[in-house]
C-alpha positions, -999 to 999 in steps of 0.1 A, spaced: -164 -449 -210 -146 -447 -176 -119 -421 -168 -92 -449 -171 -104 -458 -206 -102 -422 -217 -68 -415 -202 -38 -417 -226 -5 -428 -212 29 -420 -226 55 -447 -220 92 -439 -221 112 -469 -210 100 -477 -175 82 -444 -171 45 -441 -177 30 -406 -177 -8 -402 -177 -18 -373 -199 -52 -365 -183 -45 -374 -147 -18 -360 -124 -2 -395 -123 31 -410 -133 46 -445 -127 81 -458 -127 84 -496 -126 49 -498 -111 55 -472 -83 30 -444 -86 35 -407 -79 9 -379 -80 24 -350 -99 1 -321 -104 0 -286 -119 28 -273 -139 52 -301 -129 28 -326 -146 27 -304 -178 65 -302 -178 68 -340 -174 43 -346 -202 62 -322 -225 95 -340 -218 79 -375 -222 66 -365 -256 102 -358 -267 122 -385 -249 153 -383 -272 155 -345 -274 170 -318 -253 141 -294 -246 150 -258 -238 134 -239 -209 115 -215 -232 97 -244 -250 88 -261 -217 76 -228 -203 54 -222 -233 39 -257 -231 33 -257 -193 24 -221 -187 12 -211 -222 33 -180 -224 67 -165 -228 93 -171 -201 109 -140 -186 147 -139 -184 159 -154 -152 126 -172 -144 134 -205 -127 99 -220 -128 109 -248 -152 139 -257 -131 117 -259 -100 92 -282 -118 120 -305 -131 133 -307 -95 98 -317 -83 96 -344 -109 131 -359 -107 149 -343 -78 165 -363 -49 133 -359 -29 113 -377 -56 126 -413 -54 95 -427 -71 107 -412 -104 144 -415 -98 148 -442 -124 134 -418 -150 156 -389 -141 176 -391 -173 145 -387 -193 128 -362 -170 158 -338 -168 168 -333 -204 163 -295 -202 187 -273 -221 208 -250 -201 204 -223 -227 179 -195 -224 
């Protein structure tokens, strides 16, 4: 079995997020998204209709408890859907549903 056959893809509207590769596509345009930013995007794509709070995203992406004032989640969301990421601009409504609480 090749890597492509084993890779699972989450589809949310025009957004495709590869679970086992640091890759996302929006309307066929690919973007390499690695590290914690990829984990945050996967967590958001798994819950496309929910508002996900920072603590939950931190737990899923970093595997621990977020410290008060830690902006790591915000930075990752910006990397995924910020103005300097035009490849995923069409998915920004899905990729930025992060609760302002906590």
